[in-house]
C-alpha positions, -999 to +999 in steps of 0.1 A: -449-215-133-485-200-144-486-166-163-500-142-131-478-159-101-440-140-110-413-147-086-407-121-066-375-101-071-349-083-051-333-063-078-340-062-118-314-063-143-327-055-181-299-051-201-302-047-245-286-027-276-299-019-308-337-017-307-342-016-271-343+017-261-374+018-277-390-013-258-383+009-222-393+042-234-429+025-246-430+006-207-415+027-185-444+053-185-466+020-175-446+012-145-456+022-108-444+044-089-432+024-065-414-004-065-408-030-042-367-034-058-343-020-077-339-016-109-309-012-131-300-007-164-276-016-190-273-007-222-250-012-253-246+029-260-221+052-270-186+068-244-191+101-238-197+123-207-234+132-211-271+120-188-286+124-220-297+081-217-307+093-177-324+119-184-347+105-216-351+076-189-361+104-158-383+124-183-406+085-191-414+070-152-427+082-125-401+059-107-374+078-094-336+072-120-309+079-096-275+081-111-244+053-107-212+064-094-184+042-081-198+030-045-234+039-050-259+021-029-280-002-053-320+009-031-353-002-037-377+018-050-348+035-079-339+031-109-300+035-120-284+033-157-255+024-164-229+051-171-208+049-203-176+032-205-183+017-176-191-018-166-208-023-134-203-048-104-221-057-074-208-055-042-220-079-010-228-049+010-253-040-010-231-013-037-224-013-064-190+004-080-181+011-113-153-008-135-131+001-175-118-038-173-120-048-209-150-047-233-172-076-232-184-076-268-176-052-275-191-030-249-185-007-218-207-013-199-206-051-206-251-067-200-227-102-193-204-084-164-233-070-148-260-098-151-229-120-139-218-101-108-256-098-097-268-131-098-235-140-072-247-114-049-281-120-049-286-154-062-324-168-065-331-128-062-322-115-095-345-109-124-325-104-157-342-097-189-325-093-221-338-068-247-334-058-287-295-063-291-272-073-323-248-090-307-244-121-279-235-096-250-259-107-217-263-143-229-238-154-210-244-133-174-279-153-181-271-186-177-251-170-146-283-156-133-302-196-145-270-216-120-276-190-094-319-199-085-328-167-106-353-154-133-348-152-162-366-134-190-363-132-231-382-107-254-397-127-281-377-121-309-403-116-333-408-085-314-373-070-314-365-046-339-328-064-336-336-105-330-305-118-328-296-111-291-324-125-276-330-152-300-287-164-292-302-163-257-328-189-263-308-205-286-286-214-256-302-216-224-346-224-213-353-190-204-383-189-173-398-171-198-400-150-233-427-121-236-431-096-260-424-065-264-461-047-249-456-071-220-429-060-205-440-036-185-472-053-170-442-087-160-426-060-142-456-043-119-464-083-112-431-088-096 
């Protein structure tokens, strides 16, 4: 696929761990304010009840940031941030459920759980982006997205604060795109 012809998306998933928040903080202000798809962000974070991450993301973008609760409808034009200590499970009726089952890759929310669930529901309409991090979470989810015909994007490891996560994904599958951190917003704006 040529760089300027990016397949459309019904849902965009962004997963990351250590070092990924910095990438998002730089990319979010550059997003066009009206997106034709929902964005779901899954970051490894401490277990807590606060909304600091959601507030920080909302302060950095003109795109509305909607809170996720159990059975929240996922609608285009909004950014959703996975709450701490819950896995996200997508349902066929357009809502997302919250799940407290065991941690996956030492994490809840788990990027793998979110990506795998969305791949089964949205199929070819899923775009999954994996950013900086220090463990293997996200790779199994990207494989599932690929198997369902979705688009797999990985941050270029040389631009990641913690390159293990994106490098592990690149070693385990062939992403559709490997993009440097400073091109994340431009990629999303082309979807």
